[in-house]
C-alpha atoms as one frame of an Amber mdcrd trajectory, in Angstrom:
protein
 -44.238  33.788   4.079 -45.074  30.068   3.083 -42.047  28.067   3.948 -41.670
  27.041   0.235 -41.490  31.492   0.047 -38.338  30.867   2.323 -36.475  28.226
   0.214 -36.817  29.784  -3.102 -35.438  33.097  -2.159 -32.689  31.579  -0.282
 -31.815  30.016  -3.138 -32.545  33.096  -5.667 -29.940  34.445  -3.232 -27.286
  32.310  -2.690 -26.091  33.684   0.455 -27.127  34.768   3.990 -24.440  36.789
   5.934 -25.127  35.815   9.821 -24.290  38.593  11.329 -23.887  39.503  15.275
 -25.201  42.663  15.847 -23.159  44.512  18.852 -26.040  46.443  18.503 -29.716
  47.233  17.407 -29.261  50.455  16.874 -26.996  49.415  13.599 -29.596  46.580
  12.212 -30.757  49.414   9.668 -27.875  50.908   8.019 -27.049  47.220   7.851
 -29.204  46.174   5.791 -29.564  49.189   3.940 -25.393  48.134   2.763 -26.773
  44.550   1.866 -29.536  45.467  -0.540 -27.005  48.010  -2.125 -25.078  45.491
  -2.893 -27.779  43.616  -4.340 -28.573  40.582  -1.358 -31.617  40.884   0.153
 -31.247  38.138   2.981 -30.648  38.289   6.435 -29.590  36.088   9.315 -29.794
  37.666  12.632 -27.615  35.541  15.668 -29.483  35.400  18.646 -26.287  35.368
  20.617 -26.288  39.080  21.058 -29.189  40.900  23.337 -31.592  42.999  21.017
 -30.926  40.674  18.327 -35.744  40.542  18.253 -35.539  44.075  18.025 -33.190
  44.500  14.460 -35.274  42.112  13.509 -38.381  44.080  14.269 -37.043  46.693
  12.979 -35.722  45.361   9.522 -38.664  44.631   8.925 -41.277  47.374  10.043
 -37.892  49.234   7.926 -37.392  47.583   4.543 -39.682  45.083   3.823 -38.254
  43.411   0.362 -35.273  42.269   3.108 -36.181  38.588   3.486 -34.789  38.641
   8.039 -34.353  35.589   9.067 -33.928  34.115  12.891 -29.792  32.527  13.150
 -28.404  30.314  16.213 -31.850  29.064  17.247 -31.323  27.580  20.425 -35.226
  27.210  22.604 -38.289  27.246  22.348 -38.710  30.735  23.277 -36.217  31.754
  21.693 -38.856  30.732  18.350 -41.316  32.410  19.732 -39.660  36.224  20.429
 -38.052  35.371  16.551 -41.254  34.668  15.305 -42.579  37.518  17.665 -40.427
  39.773  15.599 -42.018  39.470  12.323 -39.018  36.908  11.408 -39.510  35.689
   7.946 -37.532  31.976   8.449 -35.137  30.909  11.523 -31.664  28.647  11.462
 -30.367  26.908  14.599 -26.644  24.449  14.714 -28.467  21.571  15.813 -31.840
  19.763  15.408 -33.410  19.638  18.527 -36.884  18.818  18.845 -38.508  20.795
  21.054 -37.458  23.259  18.852 -38.336  22.153  15.660 -41.758  21.211  16.876
 -42.403  25.518  18.682 -41.075  26.857  15.014 -43.604  24.606  13.205 -46.544
  25.753  15.753 -45.789  29.075  15.027 -46.083  28.133  11.639 -42.349  29.479
  11.847 -39.501  28.136   8.323 -37.199  26.411  10.050 -34.140  24.979   9.493
 -32.393  23.368  11.068 -28.394  22.135  11.867 -27.429  18.785  10.617 -24.143
  17.877  10.873 -24.496  13.019  10.478 -26.378  10.827   8.229 -27.952   9.871
  11.268 -28.814  14.029  11.931 -29.860  13.821   7.958 -32.219  10.784   8.816
 -33.760  12.384  11.352 -34.825  15.799   9.980 -36.334  13.850   7.589 -38.818
  12.059   9.702 -39.800  14.980  10.750 -40.354  16.637   7.660 -37.547  18.818
   7.238 -35.490  18.746   3.941 -34.472  22.219   3.560 -31.135  21.879   6.565
 -28.373  24.437   8.177 -24.424  22.706   7.531 -22.383  23.325  10.776 -19.690
  23.295  11.028 -19.101  23.262   6.794 -15.334  23.981   6.877 -14.183  21.797
  10.228 -16.372  19.273   8.670 -14.677  18.818   5.854 -15.840  21.754   3.223
 -18.440  21.188   0.325 -15.806  17.990  -0.507 -17.657  16.276   2.347 -21.304
  18.198   1.725 -21.021  16.714  -1.687 -20.112  12.770  -0.610 -22.971  12.811
   2.277 -25.955  14.421  -0.938 -24.913  11.278  -2.518 -27.578   8.506  -0.241
 -30.019  11.661  -0.373 -29.945  13.434  -3.190 -32.465  12.480  -4.368 -35.143
  13.013  -0.964 -34.950  16.265  -1.692 -32.052  17.248   0.588 -31.164  21.106
   0.151 -27.916  21.994   2.551 -26.989  25.931   4.393 -23.523  25.538   5.051
 -22.341  28.034   7.719 -18.824  27.412   9.477 -15.842  28.752   8.559 -16.657
  29.210   4.756 -14.956  32.959   3.358 -14.614  34.287   0.137 -12.611  32.323
  -0.620 -14.234  29.407  -0.444 -17.699  30.041  -1.646 -17.334  29.012  -4.828
 -16.658  25.585  -3.814 -19.897  25.321  -2.256 -22.039  27.097  -4.557 -20.364
  24.751  -7.741 -22.224  21.491  -4.870 -25.490  20.029  -6.464 -27.771  20.732
  -2.976 -26.691  23.569  -2.095 -29.093  25.783  -2.356 -26.949  28.609  -0.333
 -24.111  29.493   1.738 -24.217  30.931   5.770 -21.330  33.471   5.991 -20.281
  35.956   8.431 -17.202  37.642   6.334 -19.491  39.948   3.744 -20.407  41.558
   7.844 -18.223  40.764  10.478 -18.058  41.670  12.695 -14.554  44.445  13.188
 -16.436  46.064  10.364 -19.902  45.557  12.383 -17.950  47.874  14.990 -16.545
  50.466  12.525 -19.807  50.640  11.002 -18.268  50.076   7.540 -21.170  50.338
   5.238 -19.338  50.969   2.350 -17.374  48.372   2.383 -19.656  45.916   3.589
 -21.703  46.789   0.356 -18.538  45.807  -1.615 -17.737  43.467   0.081 -21.174
  41.823  -1.334 -21.555  42.957  -4.204 -19.120  41.574  -4.744 -20.723  37.839
  -3.686 -22.873  38.229  -5.006 -20.809  38.957  -8.980 -19.507  35.659  -8.081
 -22.584  33.885  -7.121 -23.579  34.432 -10.389 -20.470  33.503 -11.923 -20.321
  30.091 -10.275 -23.686  29.046 -10.371 -23.213  29.991 -14.838 -20.050  27.749
 -14.249 -22.389  24.562 -13.192 -25.431  25.146 -15.450
């Protein structure tokens, strides 16, 4: 998948569930619950064992789902994600070796930034679609809006992640330059352990509706 197409689909969704799977065996029912709630994007983090297997399973059985790899912190993880069929990858920070590995693999890659210097490093390497982490700890939507001021005209877009929940999400969606938000509340750890697919589908549908309402208010 091209970089532009992956970015376009994430913008349209407005929300990327950031998921740390306790076991890869629940990847398919989780993805089905998200699709049932009208969301076709998921980020499987490399924080737990079996992330690559989970990505492969979803890609093979649910081709309509856009599947990304998260918490990518080494070139080896880049290769594992690409081999598993990941359609994009995300990192919490900016690591030049990881960026280079993703570029070489042709994998759409969105490094993490939190400061103007990191944004300018990203710009210098041709990256304008960026994770912003940790969003709430760094000041939330207000800080991001201010930070975008000097860079928005250069094409910078953010996917803020970290501490965002259902109540805070609309304040991010209303900021021009925020392409989508990353959040774990839709598929939180306990929900995954409990295999609460109906509840996850409901949370997803509610979030999708909230995104539509928030973006319509700003159009």
